VMD Tcl script that draws the C-alpha trace (Angstrom):
set ca {
  {1.59 11.37 10.90}
  {2.89 14.74 9.75}
  {4.73 15.01 6.45}
  {8.07 16.83 6.77}
  {8.35 20.37 5.42}
  {10.55 19.19 2.54}
  {7.90 16.79 1.26}
  {9.18 14.25 -1.25}
  {8.18 14.54 -4.87}
  {5.98 11.54 -5.62}
  {4.49 10.58 -8.97}
  {2.34 7.48 -9.39}
  {2.00 6.14 -12.93}
  {-1.20 4.12 -13.04}
  {-4.30 3.07 -14.95}
  {-7.89 3.26 -13.69}
  {-8.40 -0.52 -13.94}
  {-5.25 -1.49 -11.99}
  {-6.05 -2.76 -8.46}
  {-2.41 -2.47 -7.30}
  {-2.32 1.15 -8.47}
  {-5.33 1.89 -6.28}
  {-3.68 0.13 -3.33}
  {-0.52 2.25 -3.74}
  {-2.52 5.50 -3.90}
  {-4.63 4.52 -0.88}
  {-1.49 3.64 1.10}
  {0.19 6.98 0.29}
  {-2.97 8.90 1.25}
  {-3.28 6.95 4.53}
  {0.31 7.92 5.35}
  {-0.40 11.58 4.58}
  {1.65 11.95 1.40}
  {0.59 14.05 -1.56}
  {1.40 12.75 -5.02}
  {0.71 13.36 -8.66}
  {-1.27 10.60 -10.37}
  {-0.50 10.09 -14.07}
  {-2.90 7.88 -16.01}
  {-0.66 6.19 -18.60}
  {-3.71 4.87 -20.47}
  {-4.48 8.51 -21.41}
  {-0.95 9.97 -21.50}
  {1.09 8.20 -24.17}
  {4.20 10.30 -23.55}
  {4.16 9.43 -19.84}
  {3.76 5.74 -20.72}
  {6.85 5.90 -22.96}
  {8.75 7.76 -20.21}
  {7.97 4.99 -17.69}
  {9.24 2.32 -20.09}
  {12.38 4.37 -20.79}
  {13.11 4.85 -17.07}
  {12.31 1.35 -15.85}
  {12.18 -1.01 -18.83}
  {8.72 -2.01 -17.55}
  {5.37 -1.66 -19.28}
  {3.37 -2.61 -16.19}
  {1.89 -0.33 -13.56}
  {2.04 0.91 -10.91}
  {5.36 2.66 -11.17}
  {6.07 5.10 -8.36}
  {8.73 7.80 -8.63}
  {9.91 9.09 -5.27}
  {12.34 11.96 -5.81}
  {13.05 10.47 -9.26}
  {13.83 6.99 -7.84}
  {11.56 4.43 -9.55}
  {9.75 1.64 -7.75}
  {7.97 -0.93 -9.92}
  {4.85 -2.41 -8.37}
  {3.50 -1.98 -4.85}
  {6.81 -2.65 -3.10}
  {5.76 -1.49 0.36}
  {9.18 -2.07 1.95}
  {10.91 0.10 -0.66}
  {8.21 2.80 -0.47}
  {8.57 2.85 3.33}
  {12.36 3.03 3.05}
  {12.40 5.93 0.56}
  {9.74 7.87 2.50}
  {11.12 7.07 5.97}
  {7.85 5.47 7.03}
  {8.16 3.65 10.34}
  {5.36 1.22 11.11}
}
mol new
graphics top color blue
foreach p $ca { graphics top sphere $p radius 0.5 }
foreach p [lrange $ca 0 end-1] q [lrange $ca 1 end] { graphics top cylinder $p $q radius 0.2 }
display resetview
């Protein structure tokens, strides 16, 4: 599947030990999307930013064009990225 020219801006806030974070990243790669991975266990400022944006301390948090998704919510990811299965 080809990614459109105006590729969405995707940031995944994760930790290395989080299995759902790895599932999200694998899913995005399988669908051909590029993303920035931010390890909140090493980046304290990013961790605070996630809590400020979402009120959540858990990961993964995915930002798609600045719209937050908490957890591996595949339906919402598909909707925001126009993924048709």
